[in-house]
C-alpha positions, 0 to 999 in steps of 0.5 A: 794259476796253482794246482790247489785252486784249479780243477782241470777237466781233461778229455778221456782218450779218443772221446769226441770233443763237444765243442759246438757253441752253446753261448750267446746266439747273436755272437759273431766272429770278431765279437768282444767275448768268445762263446762259453762252451765247455768240453764234455766227456771229461774226467777230473784230474788234479795237478801236481808239481812240474815234471822233470825231463826223462833220463838220458840214454847212453849207448855203448859199443865194443872197442875195436882196433887194428893190431900190428907186429914189427921187427925191433931195430938194432938199437933196441936189440943191443939192449935186449939181445933175445928180443926180435919182434914186438907186437901190440894188441888191444883187448876189445872187452865183452863186445856187447852193446849196452844201454844205461840210464842217467838222470837228466835235468828238466828244461825250463819253459820260456817267457813273452805279439803273436808268438814272436815277442822279439819281432825278429821273425824267429818265433819263440820256438827258436828262442828259449827264454834267457831264464832257462838253465844251462844244461849240465856239462857233457859227462859220458859214462866211464863203464864197461872196460873196452867199450865206447859210451855216448849220448846225444849231448853227453859226449863220447867216452872210451873206457879202459881199452887195454893195449898189450905190448909183447916182445918175442924171441927168435923162436916166437916165445914171449920174453916180456910184456907191457899193459897200457890202459887207455881212456878218453872223453870227448865233449860236444857243445850245443853252442860251439863247433869246438870239440875238446877231448882228454886222453889218458894212457897208463902203463899198468904193469910190465913183465920180463924184459920189458921194463919201461915203454914209450907211448905216443898218440896222434888223433884225426877226424873225417871230412867235415871236421878239422883236427886242431890239436893232434897230439895229447902230449909231446916228447919221448919220456919213458913210462914206468909201471903205474905212471900215466900221461894225460893230455888234450886234443881238439877238433873243430866241426866247422869244415862244412862242404860247399852249400851244406849246413851240417857235417857228420864225422868220426874221430880216429886214433893212432898209438905208437908204442916202442921200447926206449931207444926205438923210433916209431915209424908206423902206428902200433895200434889204430882205431876209430870212434864207433859208427853209432857214435858219429858226431854231427855239427851244424849251423842251422839254428838262427844264432848258435852253431854246435854239435851233438851225437844223434842216437835212436833215443829221441829228445823229449818235449815235456809239457806240464799241466801245472805250469803257471805260464803255459799250463792252460793250453796243455790239456787241449794239446794232449787231446790233439796228439791223441787224435793224431795217434802219435807222440812224435813230431819232426823239426823244420827250419826257420823258413818253413816254420814262418810259412807254417805259422802264416798258414795256420794263423793268418788271418787272425782276429784279435779278441782284445785289439786294444789290450796289449798281450791279452790275445795271440794266435797259438798254433798246434802242432807247432809251426816249427814242425813238419806236422804244423802249418795246416790251413787254419780254417781246418783247425779247431779255433778255441779259447782255453779258459778257467772259470770258477776253478774249472778248465775248459776250451770253448769254440771261440766263435758260435758260428764256427763250432768245432766238429771234434775231429780236427787234428790241429788248433789255433788258440786264443791265449795271452802272449805270455802263455804263448811265448812260454809254450813256444819257449819250451820247444825253443829250449829243446831245439837249442840244447838238443840241436834239433835240425831239419827232419829231426824227430822228437817225442812230446809228452804231457805230465801233471 
């Protein structure tokens, strides 16, 4: 179907759907043709092209660290006689959390028996089409010096944390300083429990008796996570002004506790800063990733394990009325959500989704039993949500159609007209449209790592 040829008749918000049958009086459930009853109380709307996904919201929090002071060892004092104590402090920036938007790609729909073309019992709401584009690589925003930045799938970044090394004499007078700038980027993956991080430390400048510094680092993580690579770099080579060290660390989110299918944790960091010749014993500065940027890894999806960073910005399931495969169902989905008075749904696991689908679509009378793929049961709200699974006898049973370029959703059986108050649907649509509509949700589940209880928004676009 194309937007230039089809005129969609959409329901005005909160109007009553006139879904009573006015078709052939002798038609009964199981007949060859559904009743031809159109919706009333409608307005005309012309379709545009497909929509794109909403922008990703990045969240931010001020960087905080534990500072320390220690007496210098004899070996260093022999080189810098006046130096007695060294302290390391960290500039936490402005300390104000911010939210910025960055464009995100649209997620494509998926592509084809009644909502389970593969026959493995998962349903298309758990199976995106192989034609779906991969999401972009994680890329958090390196802005706001001294702040952490993160998003659900974009990773976690620390930008420009400033670590200051200060030498003091016996009178507490500053006799030298060194400024180190630290950046880190940690990438999550929807299809892997491995978390890879790059850390960079740059010696920006020195003053007074500080001519060079030795900088080492070590990372770790909370329960539920294993540290695979603890040090981003090795050795004790001196750093002089404008030189930097860059290295990679790695974590694994597969340390699930017994009888659990997900884990949440934070990463932590220790920096050892010394004058050349000193042996670090305790870390000079320690910090952890922000509480709001807690990483969640899970093994709850049928085939993929992966990690995200949940935020208050809910994932969005976007349906386009102009979509060539599933567009025919979107206007009636939209009306049902208007009746429900919310745009939020909640994910459930595979077992609950199967039970929900059975509750709404069993039994189901195929209008064209001799024609493969021409009819299937599409339930809405989706079976893979906690809002799905309503008794099919309480749902409006409709057959969306386009006749002479005009869209309508008549009651399928004239002896079972819809009241106009139902808040759930069982639709008669082709397997192609059914699979495509389910695949959009499958893509969202896959790329956003939706697990049991996760909320997400649903939106409808031209």
